[in-house]
C-alpha positions in Angstrom: -21.4 -8.9 28.1 -19.7 -10.4 25.0 -17.3 -8.2 23.0 -19.2 -7.2 19.9 -15.8 -6.9 18.1 -14.7 -10.4 19.0 -15.3 -12.0 15.6 -14.7 -9.0 13.5 -11.8 -8.4 11.2 -9.2 -5.7 11.0 -8.2 -5.0 7.4 -4.5 -4.2 7.2 -4.9 -2.9 3.6 -7.6 -0.5 2.4 -7.6 2.7 0.3 -9.2 6.1 0.3 -10.2 7.8 -2.9 -9.0 11.4 -2.8 -11.4 14.2 -3.8 -11.1 15.2 -7.4 -10.2 18.8 -6.6 -8.0 18.1 -3.6 -4.7 19.3 -5.0 -6.1 22.0 -7.3 -7.7 23.7 -4.2 -5.1 23.1 -1.6 -1.6 23.2 -3.1 0.6 26.2 -2.7 -0.3 28.7 -5.5 3.0 28.3 -7.3 2.1 24.7 -8.1 -1.6 24.9 -8.7 -1.5 25.2 -12.5 0.3 21.8 -12.4 -1.7 20.3 -9.6 -2.8 16.6 -9.9 -6.3 16.5 -11.2 -9.0 14.4 -12.8 -9.1 14.7 -16.6 -11.7 13.3 -19.1 -10.4 11.2 -21.9 -11.9 9.1 -24.7 -11.2 5.4 -24.8 -9.4 4.0 -27.8 -11.3 0.7 -27.6 -14.9 -0.5 -27.5 -17.5 2.3 -28.0 -14.9 5.1 -27.6 -16.7 6.3 -24.5 -15.5 9.1 -22.3 -13.8 8.1 -19.0 -11.9 9.8 -16.2 -8.2 9.6 -15.6 -5.8 11.0 -13.0 -3.1 13.3 -14.2 0.2 14.2 -12.4 2.6 16.7 -13.8 5.5 14.9 -15.6 3.9 11.5 -15.7 1.6 9.4 -17.8 -2.0 9.6 -16.6 -3.6 6.8 -14.5 -6.2 5.5 -16.9 -7.9 3.1 -14.6 -9.9 5.1 -12.0 -12.4 2.3 -12.5 -10.2 -0.5 -11.1 -9.4 1.7 -8.2 -12.9 2.4 -6.9 -15.8 2.5 -9.4 -16.0 -1.2 -10.3 -16.5 -2.0 -6.6 -20.1 -1.0 -7.1 -20.5 -3.7 -9.8 -18.8 -6.3 -7.7 -20.9 -5.4 -4.6 -24.1 -5.8 -6.7 -23.0 -9.2 -7.8 -22.6 -8.1 -11.4 -19.8 -9.0 -13.8 -17.1 -6.3 -14.0 -17.5 -4.9 -17.5 -14.1 -3.1 -18.0 -12.8 0.4 -17.9 -13.9 2.2 -21.0 -16.6 4.3 -19.4 -16.1 4.9 -15.7 -16.2 8.3 -14.1 -15.0 9.7 -10.8 -18.6 10.4 -9.9 -19.3 6.7 -9.9 -16.8 5.9 -7.2 -18.4 4.0 -4.3 -19.3 6.5 -1.6 -17.4 4.6 1.1 -14.1 5.1 -0.9 -14.3 8.8 -0.4 -16.6 9.6 2.6 -15.6 8.4 6.1 -19.2 7.9 7.3 -20.1 5.8 4.3 -16.8 4.0 4.8 -17.9 3.0 8.3 -21.2 1.6 7.0 -19.3 -0.5 4.4 -17.0 -1.7 7.2 -20.0 -2.8 9.2 -21.5 -4.5 6.1 -18.2 -6.5 5.5 -17.5 -7.5 9.2 -14.6 -5.0 9.5 -14.0 -3.2 12.8 -11.0 -1.2 11.7 -9.0 -0.6 8.5 -5.5 0.6 7.6 -5.9 3.3 5.0 -3.4 3.7 2.1 -3.7 6.2 -0.8 -5.4 5.5 -4.1 -4.3 8.0 -6.7 -2.0 9.5 -4.1 0.4 6.5 -4.4 1.4 7.7 -7.9 2.6 11.0 -6.6 5.7 9.2 -5.4 6.8 9.1 -9.1 6.5 12.8 -9.8 9.9 13.9 -11.2 9.9 17.4 -9.6 10.8 16.7 -6.0 9.5 20.1 -4.6 6.2 19.5 -6.4 6.1 16.0 -5.1 6.7 17.2 -1.5 3.9 19.7 -1.7 1.5 17.1 -3.2 2.4 14.8 -0.3 1.8 17.5 2.3 -1.7 18.1 0.9 -2.5 14.4 0.8 -1.4 13.8 4.4 -3.5 16.8 5.7 -6.5 15.3 3.9 -5.9 11.8 5.2 -5.6 13.0 8.8 -9.0 14.8 8.4 -10.6 11.7 6.8 -9.3 9.4 9.6 -10.3 11.8 12.4 -13.9 10.9 11.8 -13.2 7.5 13.6 -9.6 7.3 14.7 -9.9 3.7 16.0 -11.5 2.5 12.8 -9.7 4.5 10.2 -6.0 4.0 10.6 -4.0 6.3 8.2 -0.7 5.7 6.4 0.9 9.0 5.5 3.4 9.4 2.6 7.0 10.5 3.0 8.8 12.7 0.5 12.2 11.5 -0.6 14.4 12.5 -3.5 15.1 16.0 -2.0 16.8 16.7 1.3 16.2 13.8 3.7 15.2 16.4 6.3 12.0 16.8 4.3 11.1 13.2 5.1 12.2 13.5 8.7 10.0 16.6 9.2 7.0 15.0 7.5 7.3 11.9 9.6 7.1 14.0 12.7 4.1 15.8 11.3 2.4 12.5 10.4 2.9 11.2 14.0 1.5 14.5 15.4 -1.6 14.2 13.2 -2.3 10.7 14.7 -1.5 8.8 11.5 0.0 5.4 12.4 2.4 4.5 9.6 4.4 5.9 6.7 4.8 5.0 3.1 8.0 5.0 0.9 8.4 4.0 -2.7 8.7 0.2 -3.4 11.8 1.0 -5.5 14.7 3.3 -5.0 16.6 3.4 -8.3 19.0 6.2 -7.4 20.0 5.2 -3.9 20.2 1.8 -2.2 18.7 1.6 1.3 22.1 1.4 2.9 23.1 4.8 1.6 24.0 7.3 4.4 21.3 9.6 2.9 18.6 7.6 4.8 20.2 7.4 8.2 18.4 10.4 9.7 15.1 8.9 8.5 15.7 5.5 10.0 16.7 7.1 13.3 13.6 9.3 13.3 11.2 6.5 12.5 12.6 4.4 15.3 12.2 7.3 17.7 8.6 7.9 16.5 7.7 4.2 16.5 6.1 4.4 13.1 6.0 1.3 10.9 7.4 1.8 7.4 5.2 0.5 4.6 5.9 -0.5 1.0 2.8 -0.9 -1.2 2.8 -2.4 -4.6 2.6 0.1 -7.5 3.7 2.9 -5.1 7.0 3.3 -7.0 9.1 6.0 -8.5 8.8 4.5 -12.0 5.4 3.1 -12.4 3.9 5.9 -14.6 7.1 7.3 -16.1 7.1 8.5 -19.7 10.0 6.0 -20.4 7.5 3.2 -19.8 5.2 4.6 -22.4 8.1 5.1 -24.8 9.0 1.5 -24.4 5.5 0.6 -25.6 4.2 -0.7 -22.3 0.8 1.0 -21.9 -0.9 0.7 -18.5 -4.1 -0.5 -20.1 -2.3 -3.3 -21.9 -0.5 -4.3 -18.7 -3.9 -4.6 -16.9 -5.4 -6.4 -19.9 -2.6 -9.1 -20.3 -2.1 -9.7 -16.5 1.3 -8.2 -16.4 0.0 -6.1 -13.6 0.3 -9.2 -11.5 4.1 -9.0 -12.0 4.0 -5.5 -10.7 2.0 -6.4 -7.6 4.3 -9.3 -6.7 7.6 -8.2 -8.3 7.7 -4.8 -6.5 7.2 -6.4 -3.2 9.9 -9.1 -3.8 12.3 -6.3 -4.6 11.3 -4.3 -1.5 11.8 -7.3 0.8 15.1 -8.6 -0.7 16.7 -5.1 -1.0 15.8 -4.1 2.5 17.0 -7.4 4.0 20.2 -7.2 2.0 20.8 -3.6 3.0 21.4 -4.5 6.6 19.1 -1.7 7.7 16.9 -4.1 9.7 20.0 -5.4 11.4 21.2 -1.9 12.3 17.7 -0.7 13.4 16.1 -3.6 15.2 13.2 -1.5 16.4 12.2 -0.5 12.9 9.2 -2.4 11.6 8.5 -2.9 7.8 5.2 -3.7 6.2 5.1 -5.3 2.7 1.5 -4.5 1.6 -0.8 -6.1 -1.0 1.8 -8.5 -2.5 0.4 -11.7 -1.1 2.4 -14.1 1.0 2.8 -17.3 -1.0 6.2 -16.2 -2.4 7.8 -15.1 0.9 8.9 -18.5 2.2 10.8 -19.6 -0.9 12.4 -16.2 -1.4 13.6 -16.2 2.2 14.9 -19.7 1.9 16.8 -18.8 -1.2 18.3 -15.7 0.6 19.3 -17.9 3.5 20.9 -20.4 1.3 23.0 -17.7 -0.4 23.9 -16.3 3.0 25.1 -19.6 4.3 27.6 -19.9 1.6 28.7 -16.3 1.1 28.1 -14.2 4.2 31.7 -14.2 5.3 32.6 -11.7 2.5 29.3 -10.2 1.3 28.7 -6.5 1.9 26.7 -5.2 3.7 27.5 -8.0 6.2 24.6 -9.7 8.0 25.4 -11.3 11.3 22.3 -13.6 11.1 20.6 -15.2 8.1 18.0 -13.0 6.3 15.1 -15.1 7.7 16.1 -13.9 11.2 15.4 -10.3 10.4 12.4 -11.1 8.2 10.7 -13.0 11.1 11.6 -10.3 13.6 10.7 -7.1 11.7 8.7 -7.7 8.5 4.9 -7.8 8.3 3.0 -9.0 5.2 -0.6 -8.3 4.0 -2.7 -10.4 1.7 -6.4 -10.4 0.7 -6.8 -13.9 -0.9 -3.9 -16.3 -0.5 -4.8 -19.8 0.6 -1.6 -21.1 -0.9 0.4 -18.6 1.2 -1.4 -19.5 4.4 -0.4 -23.1 3.9 3.3 -22.0 4.1 2.7 -20.1 7.4 4.8 -22.7 9.4 7.8 -21.4 7.4 7.0 -17.8 8.3 6.2 -15.9 11.5 2.4 -16.2 12.0 2.5 -13.2 14.2 3.6 -11.0 11.3 0.9 -12.0 8.8 -2.1 -9.6 8.3 -5.2 -10.1 6.2 -6.6 -7.1 4.3 -9.8 -6.6 2.3 -8.1 -4.1 -0.2 -11.3 -2.1 -0.2 -12.5 -0.7 -2.6 -10.2 -2.4 -5.2 -11.8 -5.0 -7.4 -9.2 -7.6 -6.6 -10.2 -7.1 -2.9 -12.7 -9.1 -1.0 -15.5 -6.5 -0.3 -18.4 -7.3 0.2 -17.6 -11.0 0.6 -14.8 -10.8 3.2 -16.5 -13.3 5.6 -16.9 -15.9 2.8 -13.3 -15.3 1.5 -11.8 -15.7 5.0 -13.9 -18.8 5.7 -12.7 -20.4 2.5 -9.0 -19.4 2.8 -8.7 -20.3 6.5 -10.5 -23.6 6.3 -8.8 -26.1 8.6 -6.5 -23.6 10.2 -6.4 -23.3 14.0 -8.8 -20.6 15.3 -6.1 -18.9 17.3 -4.0 -18.4 14.1 -7.0 -17.2 12.2 -7.7 -14.6 14.9 -4.1 -13.4 14.9 -4.0 -13.0 11.1 -7.4 -11.4 10.6 -7.3 -9.0 13.6 -4.8 -9.3 16.4 -1.6 -8.8 14.6 -2.8 -5.6 13.0 -4.2 -4.4 16.3 -0.8 -4.9 17.9 1.2 -3.2 15.2 -1.0 -0.1 14.9 -2.2 0.2 18.5 -5.9 -0.4 17.6 
Protein backbone atom coordinates (compact mmCIF):
# COMPACT_ATOMS: atom_id res chain seq x y z
CA UNK A 1 0.00 0.00 0.00
CA UNK A 2 1.38 3.42 -0.98
CA UNK A 3 2.39 5.84 1.75
CA UNK A 4 -0.29 8.54 1.86
CA UNK A 5 2.32 11.02 3.12
CA UNK A 6 4.81 10.35 0.34
CA UNK A 7 4.09 13.53 -1.60
CA UNK A 8 3.07 15.75 1.30
CA UNK A 9 5.15 18.59 2.67
CA UNK A 10 6.49 19.31 6.13
CA UNK A 11 6.38 23.01 6.84
CA UNK A 12 9.40 24.05 8.91
CA UNK A 13 7.83 27.41 9.75
CA UNK A 14 4.28 28.00 10.95
CA UNK A 15 2.72 30.07 13.73
CA UNK A 16 0.04 29.73 16.39
CA UNK A 17 -2.22 32.61 17.38
CA UNK A 18 -2.31 32.71 21.17
CA UNK A 19 -5.72 33.14 22.88
CA UNK A 20 -6.52 36.77 23.61
CA UNK A 21 -6.91 36.09 27.33
CA UNK A 22 -4.00 33.65 27.68
CA UNK A 23 -1.70 35.71 29.88
CA UNK A 24 -4.46 37.59 31.71
CA UNK A 25 -5.87 34.29 32.95
CA UNK A 26 -2.71 32.25 33.51
CA UNK A 27 0.07 34.52 34.72
CA UNK A 28 1.07 34.61 38.36
CA UNK A 29 -1.22 37.07 40.15
CA UNK A 30 1.58 39.53 40.86
CA UNK A 31 1.90 40.15 37.11
CA UNK A 32 -1.71 39.93 35.94
CA UNK A 33 -2.47 43.64 35.97
CA UNK A 34 0.39 44.03 33.48
CA UNK A 35 -0.26 40.83 31.53
CA UNK A 36 0.03 40.91 27.71
CA UNK A 37 -3.42 41.47 26.26
CA UNK A 38 -5.43 42.50 23.23
CA UNK A 39 -6.43 46.18 23.23
CA UNK A 40 -8.77 48.01 20.87
CA UNK A 41 -7.41 51.07 19.09
CA UNK A 42 -8.62 53.48 16.44
CA UNK A 43 -6.66 53.78 13.24
CA UNK A 44 -5.11 57.11 12.35
CA UNK A 45 -5.64 56.50 8.65
CA UNK A 46 -8.45 55.61 6.27
CA UNK A 47 -11.89 55.61 7.88
CA UNK A 48 -10.51 55.75 11.45
CA UNK A 49 -11.90 52.30 12.15
CA UNK A 50 -11.34 50.34 15.31
CA UNK A 51 -8.80 47.50 15.23
CA UNK A 52 -7.12 45.17 17.71
CA UNK A 53 -3.51 45.37 18.83
CA UNK A 54 -1.32 43.32 21.18
CA UNK A 55 0.05 45.15 24.21
CA UNK A 56 3.05 44.02 26.30
CA UNK A 57 4.08 45.94 29.39
CA UNK A 58 6.94 48.33 28.67
CA UNK A 59 6.72 48.07 24.86
CA UNK A 60 4.94 49.67 21.95
CA UNK A 61 1.85 47.73 20.94
CA UNK A 62 1.84 45.34 18.00
CA UNK A 63 -0.53 47.16 15.67
CA UNK A 64 -0.73 44.53 12.95
CA UNK A 65 -2.73 41.59 14.32
CA UNK A 66 -4.14 41.49 10.78
CA UNK A 67 -0.86 40.69 9.07
CA UNK A 68 -0.30 37.98 11.64
CA UNK A 69 -3.46 35.97 11.16
CA UNK A 70 -6.62 37.76 9.98
CA UNK A 71 -5.67 38.65 6.43
CA UNK A 72 -5.09 34.95 5.76
CA UNK A 73 -8.86 34.64 5.31
CA UNK A 74 -8.82 37.20 2.50
CA UNK A 75 -5.89 35.48 0.83
CA UNK A 76 -7.49 32.04 1.17
CA UNK A 77 -10.66 33.37 -0.45
CA UNK A 78 -8.66 34.76 -3.36
CA UNK A 79 -9.47 38.36 -2.41
CA UNK A 80 -7.03 41.29 -2.46
CA UNK A 81 -5.61 42.08 0.99
CA UNK A 82 -7.17 45.38 1.97
CA UNK A 83 -4.86 46.60 4.73
CA UNK A 84 -4.87 46.72 8.49
CA UNK A 85 -7.19 49.50 9.53
CA UNK A 86 -10.11 47.37 10.69
CA UNK A 87 -9.10 43.83 11.62
CA UNK A 88 -10.11 42.22 14.90
CA UNK A 89 -8.82 39.25 16.86
CA UNK A 90 -12.20 37.59 16.36
CA UNK A 91 -11.45 37.50 12.62
CA UNK A 92 -8.34 35.34 12.99
CA UNK A 93 -8.52 32.26 10.81
CA UNK A 94 -9.68 29.36 13.03
CA UNK A 95 -6.71 27.17 12.12
CA UNK A 96 -4.35 29.77 13.56
CA UNK A 97 -5.74 29.25 17.05
CA UNK A 98 -7.48 25.87 17.16
CA UNK A 99 -5.45 22.67 16.64
CA UNK A 100 -8.29 20.67 15.06
CA UNK A 101 -9.01 23.44 12.56
CA UNK A 102 -5.26 23.65 11.99
CA UNK A 103 -5.10 20.00 10.94
CA UNK A 104 -7.90 20.62 8.46
CA UNK A 105 -5.97 23.52 6.94
CA UNK A 106 -2.86 21.34 6.78
CA UNK A 107 -4.83 18.76 4.81
CA UNK A 108 -6.15 21.51 2.53
CA UNK A 109 -2.60 22.71 1.82
CA UNK A 110 -0.85 19.33 1.36
CA UNK A 111 0.94 19.60 4.73
CA UNK A 112 1.52 16.49 6.85
CA UNK A 113 3.36 18.20 9.72
CA UNK A 114 4.29 21.71 10.76
CA UNK A 115 6.84 23.34 13.05
CA UNK A 116 5.00 25.84 15.23
CA UNK A 117 6.48 29.19 16.30
CA UNK A 118 4.71 31.91 18.33
CA UNK A 119 2.78 34.80 16.83
CA UNK A 120 2.37 37.58 19.37
CA UNK A 121 4.46 35.55 21.79
CA UNK A 122 7.62 36.35 19.83
CA UNK A 123 7.48 39.94 21.01
CA UNK A 124 7.61 38.92 24.66
CA UNK A 125 11.35 38.46 24.13
CA UNK A 126 11.60 42.27 24.12
CA UNK A 127 9.81 42.85 27.46
CA UNK A 128 12.21 44.93 29.60
CA UNK A 129 11.28 43.36 32.98
CA UNK A 130 13.10 40.02 32.90
CA UNK A 131 11.00 38.42 35.67
CA UNK A 132 7.82 39.45 33.88
CA UNK A 133 9.30 38.12 30.63
CA UNK A 134 10.13 34.79 32.25
CA UNK A 135 6.57 34.37 33.55
CA UNK A 136 5.07 35.30 30.16
CA UNK A 137 7.28 32.68 28.52
CA UNK A 138 6.28 30.00 31.04
CA UNK A 139 2.61 30.62 30.28
CA UNK A 140 3.20 30.53 26.53
CA UNK A 141 5.18 27.28 26.64
CA UNK A 142 2.46 25.59 28.71
CA UNK A 143 -0.15 26.70 26.17
CA UNK A 144 1.95 25.58 23.20
CA UNK A 145 2.47 22.12 24.70
CA UNK A 146 -1.31 21.79 25.10
CA UNK A 147 -1.91 22.95 21.52
CA UNK A 148 0.62 20.52 20.03
CA UNK A 149 -0.59 17.60 22.17
CA UNK A 150 -3.68 17.41 19.95
CA UNK A 151 -1.49 15.83 17.23
CA UNK A 152 2.16 15.52 18.32
CA UNK A 153 3.43 14.17 15.00
CA UNK A 154 1.77 16.97 13.03
CA UNK A 155 2.12 19.95 15.40
CA UNK A 156 5.79 20.32 16.33
CA UNK A 157 6.28 23.05 18.92
CA UNK A 158 9.15 25.50 19.40
CA UNK A 159 9.28 26.75 22.99
CA UNK A 160 10.72 30.10 24.06
CA UNK A 161 13.68 30.47 26.42
CA UNK A 162 14.01 33.33 28.93
CA UNK A 163 17.36 35.09 28.92
CA UNK A 164 18.44 38.39 30.45
CA UNK A 165 18.11 37.08 34.00
CA UNK A 166 20.10 34.23 35.55
CA UNK A 167 21.04 31.78 32.80
CA UNK A 168 19.74 28.97 35.01
CA UNK A 169 16.24 30.20 34.15
CA UNK A 170 16.87 29.31 30.51
CA UNK A 171 18.51 25.99 31.41
CA UNK A 172 15.53 25.00 33.57
CA UNK A 173 13.02 26.06 30.94
CA UNK A 174 14.87 24.11 28.24
CA UNK A 175 14.58 20.98 30.36
CA UNK A 176 10.88 21.68 30.92
CA UNK A 177 10.34 22.24 27.18
CA UNK A 178 11.92 18.88 26.39
CA UNK A 179 9.81 17.17 29.04
CA UNK A 180 6.64 18.68 27.50
CA UNK A 181 7.57 17.10 24.13
CA UNK A 182 8.30 20.40 22.37
CA UNK A 183 11.04 19.87 19.81
CA UNK A 184 13.06 23.09 19.62
CA UNK A 185 13.76 26.33 21.49
CA UNK A 186 13.74 29.99 20.45
CA UNK A 187 16.15 32.76 21.47
CA UNK A 188 16.16 36.42 20.39
CA UNK A 189 17.67 37.14 16.99
CA UNK A 190 19.76 39.89 18.59
CA UNK A 191 21.67 40.03 21.86
CA UNK A 192 22.69 43.67 22.33
CA UNK A 193 24.07 43.25 25.85
CA UNK A 194 26.05 40.01 25.61
CA UNK A 195 27.83 38.43 22.62
CA UNK A 196 27.24 34.73 22.11
CA UNK A 197 30.78 33.87 23.23
CA UNK A 198 30.13 35.37 26.68
CA UNK A 199 30.61 32.78 29.48
CA UNK A 200 27.07 33.62 30.61
CA UNK A 201 25.68 31.28 27.92
CA UNK A 202 27.94 28.28 28.54
CA UNK A 203 25.50 26.41 30.83
CA UNK A 204 22.78 26.85 28.21
CA UNK A 205 24.90 25.58 25.32
CA UNK A 206 25.83 22.53 27.36
CA UNK A 207 22.22 21.89 28.37
CA UNK A 208 20.92 22.16 24.79
CA UNK A 209 23.56 19.71 23.60
CA UNK A 210 22.55 17.26 26.32
CA UNK A 211 18.85 17.67 25.53
CA UNK A 212 19.32 17.47 21.75
CA UNK A 213 17.12 20.51 21.15
CA UNK A 214 17.77 22.60 18.00
CA UNK A 215 18.15 26.31 18.73
CA UNK A 216 16.05 28.62 16.53
CA UNK A 217 16.27 32.31 15.65
CA UNK A 218 13.18 33.74 13.98
CA UNK A 219 12.95 37.13 12.34
CA UNK A 220 11.32 39.91 14.42
CA UNK A 221 11.82 37.78 17.56
CA UNK A 222 14.29 40.27 19.01
CA UNK A 223 14.95 42.24 22.18
CA UNK A 224 14.51 45.59 20.42
CA UNK A 225 11.78 45.26 17.80
CA UNK A 226 9.04 47.02 19.80
CA UNK A 227 11.15 49.18 22.07
CA UNK A 228 9.94 52.69 22.96
CA UNK A 229 13.28 54.00 21.64
CA UNK A 230 12.23 52.93 18.17
CA UNK A 231 9.08 55.00 18.45
CA UNK A 232 11.03 57.96 19.81
CA UNK A 233 13.23 57.78 16.73
CA UNK A 234 10.12 58.21 14.57
CA UNK A 235 10.04 54.67 13.15
CA UNK A 236 6.46 53.52 13.63
CA UNK A 237 5.69 49.89 12.96
CA UNK A 238 2.86 50.75 10.59
CA UNK A 239 5.21 52.90 8.50
CA UNK A 240 7.79 50.13 8.42
CA UNK A 241 5.22 47.71 7.03
CA UNK A 242 3.93 50.33 4.62
CA UNK A 243 7.28 51.28 3.10
CA UNK A 244 8.73 47.76 2.91
CA UNK A 245 11.37 48.41 5.58
CA UNK A 246 9.93 45.34 7.30
CA UNK A 247 11.82 43.35 4.64
CA UNK A 248 15.09 44.64 6.10
CA UNK A 249 13.97 43.35 9.48
CA UNK A 250 13.11 39.92 8.07
CA UNK A 251 16.47 39.50 6.35
CA UNK A 252 18.73 41.76 8.42
CA UNK A 253 17.97 40.06 11.71
CA UNK A 254 18.75 36.68 10.22
CA UNK A 255 22.02 37.86 8.69
CA UNK A 256 23.10 39.14 12.08
CA UNK A 257 22.06 35.91 13.77
CA UNK A 258 24.10 33.81 11.35
CA UNK A 259 27.22 35.96 11.21
CA UNK A 260 27.35 36.63 14.95
CA UNK A 261 26.88 32.96 15.81
CA UNK A 262 29.51 31.80 13.34
CA UNK A 263 31.95 34.46 14.48
CA UNK A 264 31.39 33.60 18.14
CA UNK A 265 33.01 30.15 17.75
CA UNK A 266 30.04 28.61 19.62
CA UNK A 267 29.32 26.18 16.72
CA UNK A 268 32.98 25.15 16.74
CA UNK A 269 33.01 24.52 20.48
CA UNK A 270 29.66 22.69 20.49
CA UNK A 271 29.57 20.60 17.29
CA UNK A 272 26.41 18.80 18.38
CA UNK A 273 24.40 22.02 18.67
CA UNK A 274 22.09 22.68 15.71
CA UNK A 275 20.91 26.18 14.75
CA UNK A 276 17.81 27.11 12.74
CA UNK A 277 17.61 30.48 10.96
CA UNK A 278 13.87 30.77 10.38
CA UNK A 279 11.84 32.82 7.91
CA UNK A 280 14.68 34.85 6.47
CA UNK A 281 14.90 33.27 3.03
CA UNK A 282 18.05 31.62 1.68
CA UNK A 283 19.14 33.71 -1.32
CA UNK A 284 21.51 35.81 0.81
CA UNK A 285 23.23 32.92 2.60
CA UNK A 286 25.78 31.87 -0.04
CA UNK A 287 27.24 35.37 -0.66
CA UNK A 288 27.37 36.16 3.05
CA UNK A 289 29.18 32.90 3.82
CA UNK A 290 31.61 33.46 0.97
CA UNK A 291 32.39 36.94 2.29
CA UNK A 292 33.00 35.50 5.76
CA UNK A 293 35.26 32.81 4.31
CA UNK A 294 37.22 35.41 2.35
CA UNK A 295 37.77 37.42 5.51
CA UNK A 296 38.76 34.28 7.43
CA UNK A 297 41.31 33.29 4.77
CA UNK A 298 43.21 36.56 5.23
CA UNK A 299 42.77 37.21 8.93
CA UNK A 300 42.07 34.05 10.92
CA UNK A 301 45.59 33.77 12.32
CA UNK A 302 44.97 36.67 14.69
CA UNK A 303 41.17 37.13 14.91
CA UNK A 304 39.37 36.31 18.15
CA UNK A 305 37.50 34.12 18.81
CA UNK A 306 39.70 31.92 16.64
CA UNK A 307 38.05 29.57 14.14
CA UNK A 308 40.00 26.47 13.11
CA UNK A 309 37.95 26.07 9.93
CA UNK A 310 36.36 28.64 7.60
CA UNK A 311 32.87 29.81 8.62
CA UNK A 312 31.28 27.85 5.77
CA UNK A 313 32.45 24.61 7.39
CA UNK A 314 30.39 25.26 10.53
CA UNK A 315 27.50 26.70 8.53
CA UNK A 316 27.18 23.59 6.36
CA UNK A 317 27.54 21.30 9.39
CA UNK A 318 25.19 22.92 11.90
CA UNK A 319 22.92 25.59 10.38
CA UNK A 320 19.48 24.99 8.93
CA UNK A 321 17.56 27.64 6.97
CA UNK A 322 13.84 28.01 6.26
CA UNK A 323 12.13 29.87 3.41
CA UNK A 324 8.63 30.02 1.99
CA UNK A 325 9.17 31.47 -1.50
CA UNK A 326 12.74 31.79 -2.74
CA UNK A 327 13.39 30.53 -6.24
CA UNK A 328 16.54 32.65 -6.40
CA UNK A 329 17.84 31.06 -3.22
CA UNK A 330 17.17 27.55 -4.50
CA UNK A 331 19.34 28.29 -7.50
CA UNK A 332 22.29 28.86 -5.11
CA UNK A 333 21.80 25.51 -3.37
CA UNK A 334 25.00 24.02 -4.85
CA UNK A 335 26.89 26.58 -2.72
CA UNK A 336 25.01 25.51 0.42
CA UNK A 337 24.21 22.20 2.08
CA UNK A 338 21.01 20.96 0.47
CA UNK A 339 20.45 18.73 3.52
CA UNK A 340 20.09 21.83 5.72
CA UNK A 341 17.45 23.72 3.71
CA UNK A 342 13.80 23.54 4.79
CA UNK A 343 10.70 24.88 3.11
CA UNK A 344 7.94 26.38 5.26
CA UNK A 345 4.47 27.71 4.48
CA UNK A 346 4.61 30.43 7.17
CA UNK A 347 0.93 29.76 7.91
CA UNK A 348 -1.11 31.88 8.65
CA UNK A 349 1.00 34.90 7.71
CA UNK A 350 0.04 36.73 4.56
CA UNK A 351 3.55 36.48 3.13
CA UNK A 352 3.23 32.72 3.48
CA UNK A 353 2.02 30.27 0.85
CA UNK A 354 -1.32 29.04 2.29
CA UNK A 355 -3.56 27.92 0.65
CA UNK A 356 -1.43 27.67 -2.49
CA UNK A 357 1.60 25.78 -1.21
CA UNK A 358 1.43 23.11 -3.93
CA UNK A 359 1.48 25.75 -6.64
CA UNK A 360 4.25 27.75 -4.98
CA UNK A 361 6.45 24.69 -4.53
CA UNK A 362 5.81 23.58 -8.10
CA UNK A 363 6.87 26.98 -9.42
CA UNK A 364 9.91 27.50 -7.19
CA UNK A 365 11.27 23.96 -7.59
CA UNK A 366 10.73 23.73 -11.35
CA UNK A 367 13.68 21.93 -12.94
CA UNK A 368 15.22 20.85 -9.63
CA UNK A 369 15.92 17.14 -9.06
CA UNK A 370 13.06 15.29 -7.38
CA UNK A 371 15.30 13.98 -4.62
CA UNK A 372 16.41 17.49 -3.66
CA UNK A 373 12.84 18.74 -3.72
CA UNK A 374 11.85 15.92 -1.39
CA UNK A 375 14.70 16.71 0.99
CA UNK A 376 13.86 20.41 1.20
CA UNK A 377 10.07 20.12 1.38
CA UNK A 378 9.89 17.23 3.86
CA UNK A 379 12.81 14.96 4.68
CA UNK A 380 15.23 17.49 6.16
CA UNK A 381 12.67 18.76 8.67
CA UNK A 382 11.59 15.22 9.45
CA UNK A 383 15.18 14.32 10.30
CA UNK A 384 15.88 17.42 12.42
CA UNK A 385 12.69 17.22 14.48
CA UNK A 386 12.19 13.48 14.60
CA UNK A 387 8.89 13.59 12.71
